[in-house]
N, C-alpha and C positions, 0 to 999 in steps of 0.2 A: 073245262079248258080243252081246246082242240090240240091234236097232235102237231099241227103245223106251228102253233105258237110255242110249243115245247122245243121244236127243232130249231127255231130261230135264236134261242138263247145259247150262247157259247158255253162250252165246258170250262171248268176252272183251269184245266191244263192248257187251254188254248189262249188264255189271257196273257198279255204282255205285262212287264213289270209296271209300266205306267198305269195300265188298267187295274191291276191289283192294288196299287197305291190309292187310286181313286175310289175303289170299292171300300178299302179300309177306312178312308177318310169319311165316306158316307155313313159307314157303320158307327164311327166315333161320334159324328154329329147327331145321329139318331139316338144314341145313348145319352149324350149331353142334354139334348133339348126334348127328349121324350117324343120323338117323331116315329112315324110308321115307315117301314121299308117298302120299296117298290116290289112288284112281282118278279121282275128280272133279278134283283138283288137277292131275293129269297131263293130263287132257283139256283143262282150261283153258289149260295151258301150250302144248299142241299148237295150240289155237285162236289163241293169241297169236302163235305162230310163223307160222301160215298168214296171219294178218292182216298181219304184218310183211312176209312174202314178197309178198303181193298189193300192198301199198302200194309196196314197192320197185320192183316190175314196172311199176306204173302211173306212178310218178314217172320211171322211166327212159324210158318211151315217151311221156311228156308228154301223157297222155290223161286227166288228172284235174284237176278244179277244186278250189279251196280249200274250197268247200262240201262237195264229195264226200269230200275228205280228212277233214274234220271228222266227217262221218257214218261214214266207214270206221273211225275209231278210237273212235267212240262218244261224241264230245264233244257232238253234237246229236242229236235224235230224227230218225228217218227218216220225215219227214212233209212233205207238200206243201201243207198248209193255209196260207192267207194269214196267219192270225194267228200261226202258228208261224214263218213265214219272216220276218215283219217285227217279231217279238217283241211283237205286240199282245196285250193281255189282254182277255178277254171282259168285258162290263159286269157289275158286281157284282150278285148276286142277294140281295136283302135277306131272302128267305125260306129261304135255305140255312142249314143249321146250321154255324156256324164250326168249322173243324178245330182240334183241340187242338195247341198248339205243342209240339214235342218238347223235353224238358228239355235245357238246355245241358250239355255235358260239363264235368265238373269240371276246373279248371285244375291238373293234376298233372304232375309231372316224373318220368318213368321213370328208374330208376337205370341208370347206365352199367355194362354187364356186362363184367367182366374174367375171362377163363378162365385157369386155372392147370392145366397138364398134369402128370399123375403120371408122372415120367420113370423112376422106379425099377422100374416094373412095367407090363406091357402086357396088354391083354385076351387071354384064352386061355391065359396062362402058368400054371404050377403055383403054387399058393398057398405062399408061403415059410413060413407059420405052421404049417400042418398037413401040407404036402407030399402031399396026397391029391387035393383038389379043384382045379379051375381057376377062375380069377377071371373075372368077367364085368362088363360095364358096369352101373353103378348110378347112381341119381340123384345129382348133384353135391352136395357139402357147401356150405352157403351162409353167408356172412358179410356182413351189410349194414353197411357202413362209411360213416359220415357224415364227410366230409373238410371242412376249413375253406377254403371259397372264399367269394366274395361274388357271388351268394348261396350258401348252403350247397347242396352237390350230393351227393345220395346215390349211392354206388357199391355195387353188389351183386357181391361176389366169389364166383365159383362155382369151387370147388376140385374137380377131378375125383376121383371115388372108385371104387374097385373093391372087390368083395366076393367072398369065397371061397364057392363053392357047397356045400362040405362043412362047414366049421366056422363060416361066417358072419363071419369076420374082415374088417374094413374096412381099406382102404389109401387114404389121402387125400393129395392133392398139398399140399405145403407152400406157405404164402403167401410171396411174395417179400419181400425186405428193404424195398423202397420202400413196401410196405403196412404192414409191422410197425413201421416207423420212426415211423408216425403213431398208433400205439396197439397195445395187446395184441390177441391173436387173438380174444378174446371181447368186445372193447370196441366199442360201437356208434359213439359220438361220438369222433372222432379228436382228438389234441392240438391240431391246427390249428383245428378247429371250436371247441373250448373257448376257445382263445386269442382267436379272433375275437369270440366271445360276450362275453368279459370286456372287451375293448377297446371294443366297441360300447357296453357299459353304463357302464363307469367312466371312459372317456375321452370318447367321443362323447355320453354322457348319454342314450342310448337305453334307456328302461325295458324291463323284461322283457316286459311285456304288449305293448309296441309292436314289439319284435322278433318276438313271436309272430304278431301281425297282419300284419307285413311279410312274414314267411316264408309265411304262408297265402296272401297276395296273389301271391307269386312261385311258388306251386305246391308247396311242401314245408313242411308244418306242423311246428313245434317248439313245445311248450307253454312257457309262462312258467316254470312250476315246474321243467321239465327244464333250461332255460337257467340258472336259479339253481343247480341241483345241479351242473352242469358248472363254473360259476364257483367253487363251493365246493371242487371237486377242485383247481383251480389254487391257491386260497388255502391249502389244506392242504399242497400241495407247496412253496409259497413260505414257509411258516411257519418252518422252520429257518433260512432265510436272514434272515428278518425279525428274529429274535431277535439274531442276530449283528450285523445292520446297526444295530440300536439300540445295541449295545455300542460299535460303532465310532463312531456318531454322538455318543455321550456324551463322547468324547475330542476333539471338534471344537474349533477355535479360535474360531469365531463362530457365533452362532445367530440366525436370524430366527424370530419367532413371532407368531401371530395366531390368531383364532378367528372363527367365524360360527355363528349359531343353526341348530339342526336339530331334527328330530323323530323319535322312535322310539315307535311306537304302543304296544308292549307293555312299555315301560320304566316300572317302578313307582318311586315316590319312594324315596330311600335316605337313610340316616343317615350323615353324614360329619362329621369333625371340622372345626371352623373352622381356617383357616390360622393358624399360630403360636399355637394354643390347643388344649386338650384338651376344650373344650366341643363337644358333639355338636349338630348341627342337621339338620333335614330339608331335603333338596335335591331340586329337580325340574327345574331348568334344564338343557337338553341343548344341548351345543355341539360342533361339529366343529372341533377344534384342529389347527393345522398348525405344524410346525417344519422349518426348513431348517438342517441342521448342515453348516457349511462346514469341511471338513478342508483339509489342505494341497493335496490333489489333486482332491477330489471334493466335490460338493454332494449331501447325502443328504436326501431329502424324506420326512417322516413325518407321518401323519395319525392322529387318534384321535377317535372320536365317542362321547361318553358324558356323564354328568352331571359336568361339570367344565370349568374354563376352561383357556386356554393356559398360564397360570401353573402350574397343577397338573400339566399335561403336562410342562413343562420341569423341574419338581421331580422327577418320576418318572425323567426321563432323566438329570438331574444326579446322582441317587443312584447311578447306575452309573459315575459318573466317579471315577477314582482321586484320592485327596486330594492327591497330589503333582503333579497337572496344574496348569498355570498358570490363573489366574483367567479364567473364560470371559467373552466379550464378547457381549452380547445386543442385539437391535434389535427394538422393538415400538412400538405406540402407547403413550400415557402412562397407560393405565388401571392402577390399582393391582392389579387381579386378575392382571396379567401379570408381576408381580414375583416372582422366585424366592425361596424361603425356606430351601432346604437348604444353600446356600453363598453367600458373597458373589460378586457379579459386577459387571462394568462394564456398565451398562444404559443404552443410548442410546434417545432418543425419535425418532420418525419426523418428519422435516421436511415430508414431504408432507401429514401430518395438520395440522401447524401452518399450512402455507401454505393448505390447504383452508379453514381458518377465515376467512381473509381473502377468498378467492375467493367464498365464500357470501354475502358482504355487498357485493359489487362494485356492485350496482345502487343501493344506498343511499349508498355512499361511494365514488364512482368515482375521484376524484382521489387520495384517501388510499391506497386499495387499489392503484391503479396504481403509486404510488411504491414500496409494499412489494414488489409482484410483480417490478418491474424489478430491485430489489436481490436479492431471493430467487433470481432466475434465475441470478445470477452463480455461486452455489455449485455448481449442477449443471453449469454451463459449466466451472468449474474441475475438477470431478470427472471429467467426460468427458475433459478434457485429460490428467489423470493416467493414465487408462486407455489413451488413444491413445499416450502416451509410454512405456507399460509400466513405470511407476514401481514400485518396491518399496514395502512398507507404510511403511517409515521415510521414504523420499523423499516419498511421498504426504502423510504427516503434516506434514512440514516445509512443503510447498507449501500445504496448506490453512491452516496457522497463519499463513502470510504473506499469503495472498490471501482466504480465506473467512472467517476469524475476524473481521477488521475489518468485513466486511459484516454479519455477524450482530450484532456489537456496535452497529453503526450503527442497525439496525432496532430493537434494544432501547432504545437511547437516544431514538430518535424516539418510541416509545410512552410511555416514562416522561415525556418532555417534554410530550407532549399531556395526560397526566393531571395533571401539575403545573399547567399553564396552564389546565386544565379546558376545553380546546377539543374534547375528546372525552369524552363521558360514560362512566364505567366500566361502568355497567349497560347500555349500548347494545350492539347486536350487534357493532359494531366494537371496542368496549371489551372485550368478552368474548374476542374473537380476540387482542387485544393482551395481555390478562391471561394467556391460555393460553400464549402465546409467552414471556412474562416468567417465569411460574411454573415452566416446564419448560426454561428457558434452559440450565441446566447439562447437562441430558441431550441437548438439541438440538445442542449444540456438542461432543459427545463425539468426533465424527470429527476434530475439531481438537486433541484431547488424547491419544487413545489410538491406537496403531498398529493398523490393521486394522478400526477401527470404521467403520460404514457411515453414509450420510447419511439414508437412508429405508428403509421397509419394503416398497417396491413389489415386490420379488422374491417375498416371501411372499404378498402380496395377489394376485399373478398366479397363483401355484400354487393358491391357494384357489378360483380360478375353476373348477377341476376339480370340487371339491365343490359349489360353487354351481350349476354347470351340471346336475349330476345331481339336485340338490335341486329346481331349477326344473322339471325334467321329470317326476321321480318323486314329488316332494313329501315323502316320508318313507321311513324304514325300518320294516319291520314288527316285527322283533325285534332285540335287541342283537347276536345272532349275525350277522344280516344286515349290521348296521353294522360289525361287526368284519371281516367278509369284504371289505366295501368299503374299509375302511381299509388292509388289507394290499395288495390289488391296486392301489388308487390310488397308494399309496406307491411301489410298484415301477414303475408307469407313469411317474410324475413323476421318479423317480430315474433310470430308464433314459433318459428324454428328456434330462435334464441331462448324462448320460454319452454322449450321441449314439449310443445303442444301439438297434437295431431291436427294439422291444418284442415284436412278434409272434414273431420268431425266438427271442428270449430266453425267452419263456413256453414255447414248444415244447421248447427245450433243457432247461429245468428239469423239465418233466413227463417227458421221455424219459429223464432221468438222475436220477430221484427218489431212488434208493438212494445214488448218489454224493453227492447233495445232503445227505442225512441224515448221511452219514459225515463229510463235510468241507464244511460250508456256506460257509465263508469263500472257497473257491475258486469259488463260483458267484455272487459279487456281480455286478451288471450290468456293471461296468466291466472285469471280468477273466474272465468266463465263457468267452469265445471260445477262450482257450488251453486249456480243459479239456473241450471238446466231443469 
């Protein structure tokens, strides 16, 4: 090797941080893939070793200062100018052309590399396919797997491959089980990534476009359309269970129901029959309806977003109910649109709605409303007591008849008396609250007449906040298909929450066992899937 070639190689102390990082990366790749180093890299390594040896000798003999040490390792320039020593900058020259700033590096995350060795065959051995050539090292097979973390982390799986020099046959290392458990061998986005996308959207209310911008901010971009596609995969895997869950819900003892307005951009008006009539009418109103079906052991939460009210949703569900089942018990607000039409039911009205009518006029009628609220408070106190005492439905009914029914009757008589004495105008705001209470009194006291009837519809209203949260952030669905996907996934999130099940693990298990789910979906309900994993 000539002296001129040696002089062209920079010393290790002369390299910038970027050049050092590039050298380290080349060394790591050489180790990973069993590659040879270039002559320049070897000379740089020798320079680094000489620098390290010189530094160790100087430190051991205590003949080096901190400034010299910094110069030796290349942290500062080897200069004795005063401006360099005291870090003073020369005065700005207004006549100099300003230098262009280097563009900032894009904030990207490199995938974690996982190597899988081909154990069944080694380099140089005879090809087992043709038994003529010998296999040699070839570039590894690659699988870019996106796993579900927060944030999403790309993993690049490099499977070692060997190729026969005679027949060209490839031999590829098999991916380990801990990789395949999160998705098929050709699947980019793992089950865990899909589950996290769905939970972020339909529980946390993070719209697809916001997830896209968040991931771009964190260095790994996933488009909004891709996130939607991954959520659709989950909804498809959950669909067989959803159908069975509806059938189970139809046999429930008690139903909560309510709805809230929503919007679907591409939903055209439809012709539907009027309820209890064969007359067709054009409908445009879109609602997200919710039902909580309480069976003996579980609470099943179902959502449906379309042109229709909660009453129509409960009709669809009760049509699946066997005729020999006991008469269902319903709880909702007092709107006529919530009444079922396919079969008779015990239909209670929500006392929270009735109480709210009084609360809204507190400022105009403080003394009268305070009297009502003090009495109304007692029925919830009594209901809490029955829960704490773990009373059965029969015991709870007897307790409410004895303690809560007289309170409700007292409030009713108070209102009637005021109307008779004309101390409260019936058309006033307080008069309308009293009229609402009196008109729906029989339904408001159903919890004092029927075993298992509830006091209010607060449970359903709390569950509807999942829908409201998503609506407040995303504003609308684009298509009815998007609304249907939301209904399925949100229903399972809410139901799994009530069953105290880890939703993330549940979604992963359903995707991983999609074939078993199709064959026997009843075994994969949120409350019993753990025994079938």
